[in-house]
C-alpha positions as a Markdown table, in Angstrom:
| # | Residue | x | y | z |
|---|---|---|---|---|
| 1 | Unk | 0.0 | 0.0 | 0.0 |
| 2 | Unk | 1.4 | 3.4 | -0.9 |
| 3 | Unk | 2.1 | 5.9 | 1.8 |
| 4 | Unk | 1.5 | 9.4 | 0.7 |
| 5 | Unk | 1.6 | 11.5 | 3.8 |
| 6 | Unk | 3.0 | 11.6 | 7.4 |
| 7 | Unk | 1.3 | 13.7 | 10.1 |
| 8 | Unk | 2.8 | 14.0 | 13.5 |
| 9 | Unk | 1.4 | 13.9 | 17.0 |
| 10 | Unk | 3.0 | 15.6 | 20.0 |
| 11 | Unk | 2.8 | 13.0 | 22.8 |
| 12 | Unk | -0.6 | 11.4 | 23.2 |
| 13 | Unk | -2.0 | 9.0 | 20.7 |
| 14 | Unk | 0.0 | 8.6 | 17.4 |
| 15 | Unk | -1.4 | 9.5 | 14.0 |
| 16 | Unk | -1.9 | 6.5 | 11.8 |
| 17 | Unk | -0.4 | 6.7 | 8.4 |
| 18 | Unk | -2.2 | 3.8 | 6.8 |
| 19 | Unk | -4.1 | 0.7 | 7.9 |
| 20 | Unk | -2.0 | -2.3 | 8.9 |
| 21 | Unk | -2.8 | -5.7 | 7.6 |
| 22 | Unk | -2.5 | -8.4 | 10.2 |
| 23 | Unk | 0.1 | -11.0 | 9.2 |
| 24 | Unk | 1.6 | -13.8 | 11.2 |
| 25 | Unk | 5.1 | -12.8 | 10.1 |
| 26 | Unk | 4.7 | -9.1 | 11.0 |
| 27 | Unk | 7.0 | -7.5 | 13.5 |
| 28 | Unk | 6.6 | -4.0 | 15.0 |
| 29 | Unk | 9.8 | -2.0 | 14.6 |
| 30 | Unk | 10.5 | 1.3 | 16.2 |
| 31 | Unk | 13.3 | 3.8 | 15.4 |
| 32 | Unk | 14.0 | 6.4 | 18.1 |
| 33 | Unk | 16.0 | 9.6 | 17.8 |
| 34 | Unk | 16.9 | 10.3 | 21.4 |
| 35 | Unk | 17.8 | 13.6 | 23.2 |
| 36 | Unk | 19.2 | 14.2 | 26.7 |
| 37 | Unk | 16.7 | 16.9 | 27.4 |
| 38 | Unk | 13.3 | 16.4 | 25.6 |
| 39 | Unk | 11.1 | 19.4 | 25.1 |
| 40 | Unk | 8.5 | 20.9 | 22.8 |
| 41 | Unk | 11.4 | 22.3 | 20.7 |
| 42 | Unk | 13.5 | 19.1 | 20.7 |
| 43 | Unk | 11.4 | 16.1 | 21.5 |
| 44 | Unk | 12.4 | 12.4 | 21.5 |
| 45 | Unk | 11.2 | 11.3 | 18.1 |
| 46 | Unk | 9.9 | 7.8 | 17.3 |
| 47 | Unk | 8.8 | 6.2 | 14.1 |
| 48 | Unk | 6.8 | 3.0 | 14.2 |
| 49 | Unk | 7.0 | 0.5 | 11.3 |
| 50 | Unk | 5.8 | -2.9 | 10.4 |
| 51 | Unk | 8.2 | -5.5 | 9.0 |
| 52 | Unk | 6.8 | -8.3 | 7.0 |
| 53 | Unk | 9.4 | -10.6 | 5.6 |
| 54 | Unk | 12.1 | -8.1 | 4.5 |
| 55 | Unk | 9.6 | -5.3 | 3.7 |
| 56 | Unk | 9.6 | -2.4 | 6.2 |
| 57 | Unk | 6.6 | 0.0 | 6.0 |
| 58 | Unk | 6.3 | 3.3 | 8.0 |
| 59 | Unk | 3.1 | 3.6 | 9.9 |
| 60 | Unk | 3.2 | 6.2 | 12.7 |
| 61 | Unk | 5.3 | 9.1 | 14.0 |
| 62 | Unk | 5.4 | 10.0 | 17.7 |
| 63 | Unk | 7.1 | 13.0 | 19.4 |
| 64 | Unk | 7.6 | 12.7 | 23.1 |
| 65 | Unk | 8.3 | 15.9 | 25.1 |
| 66 | Unk | 9.2 | 14.1 | 28.3 |
| 67 | Unk | 11.1 | 11.1 | 29.5 |
| 68 | Unk | 7.9 | 9.7 | 31.0 |
| 69 | Unk | 6.5 | 9.1 | 27.5 |
| 70 | Unk | 9.7 | 7.3 | 26.5 |
| 71 | Unk | 9.6 | 5.2 | 29.6 |
| 72 | Unk | 6.0 | 4.3 | 29.0 |
| 73 | Unk | 6.8 | 3.3 | 25.4 |
| 74 | Unk | 9.5 | 0.9 | 26.7 |
| 75 | Unk | 6.9 | -0.8 | 28.9 |
| 76 | Unk | 4.4 | -1.4 | 26.1 |
| 77 | Unk | 3.9 | -5.2 | 25.6 |
| 78 | Unk | 5.7 | -6.8 | 22.7 |
| 79 | Unk | 6.6 | -8.3 | 20.4 |
| 80 | Unk | 8.6 | -5.3 | 19.1 |
| 81 | Unk | 12.2 | -4.3 | 18.5 |
| 82 | Unk | 13.5 | -0.8 | 18.7 |
| 83 | Unk | 16.7 | 0.8 | 17.4 |
| 84 | Unk | 17.7 | 3.8 | 19.6 |
| 85 | Unk | 20.3 | 6.5 | 18.7 |
| 86 | Unk | 22.5 | 7.0 | 21.8 |
| 87 | Unk | 25.5 | 5.1 | 23.2 |
| 88 | Unk | 24.3 | 2.4 | 25.5 |
| 89 | Unk | 27.7 | 2.0 | 27.1 |
| 90 | Unk | 31.1 | 3.5 | 27.9 |
| 91 | Unk | 34.6 | 2.4 | 26.8 |
| 92 | Unk | 36.3 | -0.3 | 28.8 |
| 93 | Unk | 39.4 | 1.9 | 29.1 |
| 94 | Unk | 37.3 | 4.6 | 30.8 |
| 95 | Unk | 35.5 | 2.1 | 33.1 |
| 96 | Unk | 38.7 | 0.4 | 34.2 |
| 97 | Unk | 40.6 | 3.7 | 34.7 |
| 98 | Unk | 37.9 | 5.5 | 36.7 |
| 99 | Unk | 37.2 | 2.4 | 38.8 |
| 100 | Unk | 33.6 | 1.9 | 38.1 |
| 101 | Unk | 32.0 | -1.7 | 38.3 |
| 102 | Unk | 33.3 | -3.8 | 35.4 |
| 103 | Unk | 30.0 | -5.0 | 34.1 |
| 104 | Unk | 27.5 | -3.0 | 32.0 |
| 105 | Unk | 24.7 | -3.6 | 34.6 |
| 106 | Unk | 27.1 | -2.6 | 37.4 |
| 107 | Unk | 28.3 | 0.7 | 36.1 |
| 108 | Unk | 24.9 | 1.7 | 34.7 |
| 109 | Unk | 23.4 | 1.1 | 38.1 |
| 110 | Unk | 26.3 | 3.2 | 39.6 |
| 111 | Unk | 25.6 | 6.1 | 37.2 |
| 112 | Unk | 21.8 | 5.9 | 37.9 |
| 113 | Unk | 22.6 | 7.0 | 41.5 |
| 114 | Unk | 24.3 | 10.2 | 40.4 |
| 115 | Unk | 22.7 | 13.6 | 39.6 |
| 116 | Unk | 23.2 | 15.0 | 36.2 |
| 117 | Unk | 25.5 | 17.6 | 37.7 |
| 118 | Unk | 27.6 | 15.0 | 39.5 |
| 119 | Unk | 28.0 | 13.0 | 36.3 |
| 120 | Unk | 29.1 | 16.0 | 34.3 |
| 121 | Unk | 31.6 | 17.0 | 37.0 |
| 122 | Unk | 33.1 | 13.4 | 37.1 |
| 123 | Unk | 33.7 | 13.5 | 33.3 |
| 124 | Unk | 35.1 | 17.0 | 33.4 |
| 125 | Unk | 37.5 | 16.1 | 36.2 |
| 126 | Unk | 38.5 | 13.0 | 34.4 |
| 127 | Unk | 39.5 | 15.0 | 31.3 |
| 128 | Unk | 41.3 | 17.6 | 33.3 |
| 129 | Unk | 43.8 | 15.1 | 34.7 |
| 130 | Unk | 44.7 | 13.4 | 31.4 |
| 131 | Unk | 47.1 | 14.3 | 28.6 |
| 132 | Unk | 45.9 | 15.6 | 25.2 |
| 133 | Unk | 44.6 | 12.8 | 23.0 |
| 134 | Unk | 43.8 | 10.6 | 26.0 |
| 135 | Unk | 41.0 | 12.6 | 27.6 |
| 136 | Unk | 37.9 | 10.8 | 26.0 |
| 137 | Unk | 37.9 | 7.2 | 25.1 |
| 138 | Unk | 36.0 | 5.4 | 22.4 |
| 139 | Unk | 34.5 | 1.9 | 22.4 |
| 140 | Unk | 35.5 | -0.7 | 19.9 |
| 141 | Unk | 32.2 | -0.1 | 18.0 |
| 142 | Unk | 32.9 | 3.7 | 18.0 |
| 143 | Unk | 36.3 | 3.2 | 16.5 |
| 144 | Unk | 34.9 | 0.8 | 13.9 |
| 145 | Unk | 32.5 | 3.4 | 12.5 |
| 146 | Unk | 34.2 | 6.6 | 13.3 |
| 147 | Unk | 31.9 | 7.8 | 16.1 |
| 148 | Unk | 32.7 | 10.2 | 18.9 |
| 149 | Unk | 33.4 | 9.1 | 22.5 |
| 150 | Unk | 30.4 | 8.4 | 24.7 |
| 151 | Unk | 32.1 | 10.5 | 27.3 |
| 152 | Unk | 31.5 | 13.7 | 25.2 |
| 153 | Unk | 29.2 | 16.1 | 27.0 |
| 154 | Unk | 29.7 | 19.2 | 24.9 |
| 155 | Unk | 28.8 | 19.8 | 21.3 |
| 156 | Unk | 26.8 | 16.7 | 20.6 |
| 157 | Unk | 26.3 | 15.6 | 24.2 |
| 158 | Unk | 26.2 | 11.8 | 23.7 |
| 159 | Unk | 27.6 | 11.4 | 27.2 |
| 160 | Unk | 24.4 | 13.0 | 28.6 |
| 161 | Unk | 22.3 | 10.8 | 26.3 |
| 162 | Unk | 24.0 | 7.8 | 27.9 |
| 163 | Unk | 23.4 | 9.2 | 31.3 |
| 164 | Unk | 19.7 | 9.7 | 30.7 |
| 165 | Unk | 19.0 | 6.7 | 28.4 |
| 166 | Unk | 20.9 | 3.7 | 29.7 |
| 167 | Unk | 19.6 | 3.7 | 33.2 |
| 168 | Unk | 16.1 | 3.9 | 31.8 |
| 169 | Unk | 16.8 | 0.9 | 29.5 |
| 170 | Unk | 18.1 | -1.0 | 32.5 |
| 171 | Unk | 15.0 | -0.3 | 34.6 |
| 172 | Unk | 12.6 | -1.1 | 31.8 |
| 173 | Unk | 13.6 | -4.8 | 31.7 |
| 174 | Unk | 14.0 | -4.9 | 28.0 |
| 175 | Unk | 16.3 | -7.3 | 26.3 |
| 176 | Unk | 19.5 | -5.7 | 24.9 |
| 177 | Unk | 21.6 | -8.3 | 23.0 |
| 178 | Unk | 25.0 | -8.8 | 24.6 |
| 179 | Unk | 24.2 | -6.5 | 27.5 |
| 180 | Unk | 20.9 | -7.4 | 29.3 |
| 181 | Unk | 18.7 | -10.4 | 29.3 |
| 182 | Unk | 15.1 | -9.2 | 29.9 |
| 183 | Unk | 11.7 | -9.5 | 28.3 |
| 184 | Unk | 12.3 | -11.5 | 25.1 |
| 185 | Unk | 9.3 | -9.7 | 23.5 |
| 186 | Unk | 10.7 | -6.2 | 24.1 |
| 187 | Unk | 14.1 | -5.9 | 22.4 |
| 188 | Unk | 16.3 | -2.8 | 22.1 |
| 189 | Unk | 19.5 | -2.4 | 20.0 |
| 190 | Unk | 21.8 | 0.6 | 19.7 |
| 191 | Unk | 21.5 | 2.3 | 16.4 |
| 192 | Unk | 23.5 | 5.1 | 14.8 |
| 193 | Unk | 22.0 | 6.8 | 11.7 |
| 194 | Unk | 25.3 | 8.5 | 10.8 |
| 195 | Unk | 27.1 | 5.3 | 9.8 |
| 196 | Unk | 24.2 | 4.3 | 7.5 |
| 197 | Unk | 23.9 | 7.8 | 6.0 |
| 198 | Unk | 27.7 | 7.8 | 5.2 |
| 199 | Unk | 27.4 | 4.5 | 3.5 |
| 200 | Unk | 24.7 | 5.9 | 1.2 |
| 201 | Unk | 25.6 | 9.6 | 0.5 |
| 202 | Unk | 29.2 | 9.7 | 1.8 |
| 203 | Unk | 30.2 | 12.6 | 4.0 |
| 204 | Unk | 27.6 | 15.0 | 2.7 |
| 205 | Unk | 25.9 | 17.0 | 5.4 |
| 206 | Unk | 22.2 | 16.2 | 5.5 |
| 207 | Unk | 20.9 | 17.9 | 8.7 |
| 208 | Unk | 21.2 | 21.1 | 10.8 |
| 209 | Unk | 19.1 | 22.2 | 13.8 |
| 210 | Unk | 20.1 | 25.8 | 13.6 |
| 211 | Unk | 17.9 | 27.5 | 11.0 |
| 212 | Unk | 20.5 | 30.1 | 9.9 |
| 213 | Unk | 22.8 | 27.3 | 9.0 |
| 214 | Unk | 20.4 | 25.2 | 7.0 |
| 215 | Unk | 21.2 | 24.9 | 3.3 |
| 216 | Unk | 19.8 | 23.7 | 0.0 |
| 217 | Unk | 22.6 | 21.2 | -0.3 |
| 218 | Unk | 21.5 | 19.6 | 3.0 |
| 219 | Unk | 17.9 | 19.4 | 1.7 |
| 220 | Unk | 19.2 | 17.7 | -1.5 |
| 221 | Unk | 21.3 | 15.3 | 0.5 |
| 222 | Unk | 18.3 | 14.2 | 2.6 |
| 223 | Unk | 16.3 | 13.7 | -0.7 |
| 224 | Unk | 19.1 | 11.6 | -2.2 |
| 225 | Unk | 19.4 | 9.6 | 1.0 |
| 226 | Unk | 15.7 | 8.8 | 1.3 |
| 227 | Unk | 15.3 | 8.1 | -2.5 |
| 228 | Unk | 18.2 | 5.6 | -2.4 |
| 229 | Unk | 16.7 | 3.8 | 0.6 |
| 230 | Unk | 13.3 | 3.5 | -1.1 |
| 231 | Unk | 14.5 | 2.7 | -4.6 |
| 232 | Unk | 16.1 | -0.7 | -4.2 |
| 233 | Unk | 16.7 | -3.5 | -1.6 |
| 234 | Unk | 19.3 | -2.7 | 0.9 |
| 235 | Unk | 21.6 | -5.6 | 0.1 |
| 236 | Unk | 24.0 | -5.1 | 3.0 |
| 237 | Unk | 21.1 | -5.0 | 5.4 |
| 238 | Unk | 19.5 | -8.3 | 4.5 |
| 239 | Unk | 17.8 | -7.1 | 1.4 |
| 240 | Unk | 15.3 | -4.9 | 3.3 |
| 241 | Unk | 13.0 | -2.8 | 1.2 |
| 242 | Unk | 11.5 | 0.4 | 2.6 |
| 243 | Unk | 8.1 | 2.1 | 2.1 |
| 244 | Unk | 8.1 | 5.6 | 3.6 |
| 245 | Unk | 6.6 | 9.0 | 2.8 |
| 246 | Unk | 8.6 | 11.8 | 1.3 |
| 247 | Unk | 7.3 | 14.1 | 4.1 |
| 248 | Unk | 10.1 | 12.7 | 6.2 |
| 249 | Unk | 12.3 | 15.1 | 4.3 |
| 250 | Unk | 10.4 | 18.1 | 5.7 |
| 251 | Unk | 12.4 | 18.3 | 8.9 |
| 252 | Unk | 15.7 | 20.2 | 8.3 |
| 253 | Unk | 17.1 | 18.7 | 11.5 |
| 254 | Unk | 16.5 | 15.2 | 10.0 |
| 255 | Unk | 15.1 | 13.8 | 13.2 |
| 256 | Unk | 12.3 | 12.1 | 11.2 |
| 257 | Unk | 14.8 | 10.7 | 8.7 |
| 258 | Unk | 17.1 | 9.6 | 11.4 |
| 259 | Unk | 14.3 | 7.6 | 13.1 |
| 260 | Unk | 13.8 | 5.7 | 9.8 |
| 261 | Unk | 17.5 | 4.9 | 9.7 |
| 262 | Unk | 17.3 | 3.6 | 13.3 |
| 263 | Unk | 14.3 | 1.5 | 12.4 |
| 264 | Unk | 16.1 | 0.0 | 9.4 |
| 265 | Unk | 19.0 | -1.0 | 11.6 |
| 266 | Unk | 16.6 | -2.6 | 14.2 |
| 267 | Unk | 14.9 | -4.5 | 11.4 |
| 268 | Unk | 18.2 | -5.8 | 10.2 |
| 269 | Unk | 18.9 | -7.0 | 13.7 |
| 270 | Unk | 15.6 | -8.7 | 13.9 |
| 271 | Unk | 16.3 | -10.6 | 10.7 |
| 272 | Unk | 19.4 | -11.9 | 12.4 |
| 273 | Unk | 17.7 | -12.8 | 15.7 |
| 274 | Unk | 18.8 | -16.4 | 15.4 |
| 275 | Unk | 22.4 | -15.2 | 15.2 |
| 276 | Unk | 22.3 | -13.0 | 18.3 |
| 277 | Unk | 20.8 | -10.1 | 16.3 |
| 278 | Unk | 23.9 | -9.7 | 14.3 |
| 279 | Unk | 26.1 | -9.0 | 17.4 |
| 280 | Unk | 29.7 | -10.0 | 16.7 |
| 281 | Unk | 31.1 | -12.9 | 18.8 |
| 282 | Unk | 34.1 | -10.7 | 19.8 |
| 283 | Unk | 32.1 | -7.8 | 21.1 |
| 284 | Unk | 33.1 | -6.4 | 24.5 |
| 285 | Unk | 30.2 | -6.9 | 26.8 |
| 286 | Unk | 31.2 | -4.0 | 29.0 |
| 287 | Unk | 31.0 | -1.6 | 26.1 |
| 288 | Unk | 28.1 | -2.8 | 23.9 |
| 289 | Unk | 27.7 | -2.5 | 20.2 |
| 290 | Unk | 25.9 | -0.7 | 17.3 |
| 291 | Unk | 23.5 | -2.8 | 15.3 |
| 292 | Unk | 25.0 | -2.4 | 11.8 |
| 293 | Unk | 26.6 | -4.9 | 9.4 |
| 294 | Unk | 30.2 | -4.9 | 8.3 |
| 295 | Unk | 31.7 | -3.5 | 11.4 |
| 296 | Unk | 34.8 | -5.3 | 12.5 |
| 297 | Unk | 36.1 | -5.4 | 16.1 |
């Protein structure tokens, strides 16, 4: 069925894009673009899709202006799988050096007892006492895809996303392959839209939150990215085909488009559920991993 439009709903009930046909092989797939401080201006954005075989169809878009809405979504009964864009873990080097518990569950529980200000001060103090080039550490998965350190709390504050996101995943009781055994019908994997976007359009900039810095070139890059995704099976992602409305391009910050990229990565992980959701055997279970193919550790 063709999808011709995409309305949005701020919290509350989602807006349905098109009717969903019941199918025994259907899996609900969510893609979530996370933020460390959700608000009306910058909500947590979630796209909900249905996966039938290898065909992914966009159905709904949600915008959550509070962490409460995110927490409630994590508790919704499955079966579903979600790809969420923030680092679930920290680098082993950081964990061992700072002396935090050397399990993912242990150090996430440790962080959950801190205030946001305390967490920020700990990371600031850690950087101050280290030589240049050794102030912020990256996980194996970050190095493999060229991502920034999950300790970073300025610029793109992925460290604060970890601080706000991972304890909530821990408390929700979801299953996170390689990190947490929870409800097998509620599965969450770490996604990263940037690595997929680079595979498709190279290093072209495709998003910008600051209105004065938004360009026509970024708009064209978003168009090329979405058109490529929709035009042919994604061979490196299990042959997934995508049905999505062009109105995903209307957001210059690309939160809508990023949620779709997260959903595609979650769908790929679901197709590999019998192989530990695509998680490499050599992954460091302290650090976690990003659900994306072809990354070597």
